[in-house]
C-alpha positions, -999 to +999 in steps of 0.1 A: -001-215-107+009-179-115+037-165-094+026-132-079+046-107-061+037-079-036+040-052-063+013-069-084-009-071-054-007-035-044-010-023-080-048-025-077-067+001-056-093-025-044-065-047-031-049-018-013-083-009+002-087-045+014-053-045+030-061-012+047-093-028+061-075-059+073-045-040+088-062-039+122-090-064+119-097-099+108-128-099+087-148-126+070-153-125+032-188-111+035-176-082+057-149-074+032-173-076+003-198-053+020-173-024+016-172-026-022-194-020-052-181-051-069-193-087-068-184-110-039-167-131-065-145-102-076-136-096-039-127-133-036-105-130-066-087-100-050-083-120-018-069-149-037-042-127-053-034-112-019-031-147-005-009-159-034+017-132-027+016-137+011-001-104+021-033-122+034-040-155+050-075-170+051-085-191+082-115-213+083-135-208+116-166-229+115-185-220+083-168-187+080-135-178+062-117-150+080-090-129+063-060-116+081-033-092+067+004-101+069+018-066+065+054-077+070+054-087+033+052-050+025+088-048+037+097-057+001+080-025-011+097-005+017+131-019+008+126-010-029+113+025-021+140+031+005+167+028-022+154+061-037+153+080-004+188+095-009+178+107-044+147+125-031+165+139+000+191+154-023+163+169-045+145+184-015+178+198-001+185+215-035+150+229-036+153+242+000+186+259-009+171+275-040+141+287-020+164+303+006+184+320-022+152+333-038+139+346-005+172+364+002+172+379-033+136+391-028+145+407+005+174+425-012+153+437-041+127+450-016+152+473+000 
């Protein structure tokens, strides 16, 4: 079995869309597939990948298979992104400082 991680799962726009759909609702496979212009088999493959990395669980209820998102696994992505927050905050602070300097210079030049 291929070891998949959350980053592989969210790399595909269809899988991100599936996660978005499942964030608030449990849906059966047909309901999920109805939102896409790809085959039901392709949707099932996306669900399989999401399941393998722990972002989705599939529960059998009678004859239907319902998909449910496990968003807490996205914490891995948050943790990874969060390490760059200080970098971007510094960049935005420097940009804000530069903009203020340019605005002050423009006001001076206008006088």
